[in-house]
N, C-alpha and C positions, 0 to 999 in steps of 0.2 A: 290929677288926672294929667298922665303922659301925653306929650304931645306925638303926633303921628305924621310921617313924612309921605305925602304920595308920591308915587316913580314918577309922576311927570310933572309934578310940580318944578318949575322953574331954580337952577341953583346959579351961584355968583360964579363967574367964569374966574377961574385962577390967572394971573397975570402970566404972560410967556416971559420966559427969559431971553433977555437979546444978547448973540453971540457976541463974546470980547472983540470979534475982528472976522471981517466977511472973509478974510481968506485961513479960515481956522483948518480947513479940510485940503488945502493945498500943500504939498509936502516942501519941507525947508529946500532952498535952494544949495547946491553944494552937496549934497548927499546923494551919493549914487543908489539905485535901484537895479535889482538882479534882471537883466535882460531877457527876452522869451528863451534864446539858443543857451542862454549859461542856466536857467532855470532846469531846461530837459536835460541836460548834461548832469546836473547836480542830484535830478530826481531820480534819473538813473542810477547814482552811485549808492540814493539812499534805499533806493528799490533794492539792490543787492542787498545791504544789509537788512532789511524788512523782514527775513525769515530767520526765525528760532533755530533750525539748523545751521544756517549760514554763520551767523553770529558765534554760535560755539565751535563750527570749526575756524573761524577766526581765533578765537581765544584757544582753542588748543594750539595751533600752529605757533601763535604767538608765545604761547608757554612752553613749548619746546625748546629743546637743546640750541642753540644758536637761532632761534625764533624761525625753524624751518622744521617739516614733520614731513612723513611718507606718507604717501594715500593708504599703505597697507597698514598702518598705525590708528588710521582716523575712523574708519568704518565700524569697530567694535564698540568703541565708546558710545558713537550716536545710533546704534542699535539697526544699520542703513548699511544695505547692498553698496558694493564698490562703484557699479555704474551711477547709482543715485549720488554717493558722496563726491564721485568726479564729477557730474554735472553740476553741483552747488558749489566745486572748487573753482570751476571753469567761470561760473559767472563772477565770482571774487575777483579771478586774475582779470576778466573784462572789463571789471569796474577798477581797477588798478589796485586793489586792496592787498592781494597777493602776485608772485613770482611764480614762474613753474619752470623746473629742471629736470629733465630727463637723466637718468642713470639705471643704465640697465634696462629692465623690463619694469622699472618703478619709476612715478614721477614723485619728486619733491616738491613740495611747496615752501616758500619764505615769504614772511610778512615786507612787505614795501613800508619802510620805518617813517616816511613821510606822507602816508599817503592818508592816514586818520588827521594828521597835523594841518594837513591841505585842506581838508574838508571842514574844519573847525576854523581854518582860517578866512576860509570863503565864508561859512555862517556868519563869523563875529564881523569880517568886514562887512557884511551888508547889512546886517542886523543890530550890531555893534554901533552903526555909525548913526543910529536913530536916537541913541542914549542922550 
């Protein structure tokens, strides 16, 4: 006959594992963490990249001759109107990923070469130090 166990029957308590150190949750000294002000600035830059159209625009400008493109050449591939494309480009300029130069009636956008590298350095400097 099979033994049945009552749901209210007492069970043996499992032993609790003791932490190796009382300071296990304290970050090691000497490793800098991201400050509040730097986190806000970094989040704004990531927010600029968090839109698929802006990522495509950055990619298209980077792929252009001399890593630049005219706004007039960017509207059709995206299927968006010129005001919308200009708005997205402005966000990328404000975030420091592109520069804008007015030539006649058109605006030309260029990639800031060190912008993505600076973003990666900030991340690896903060996150990489935890390794």
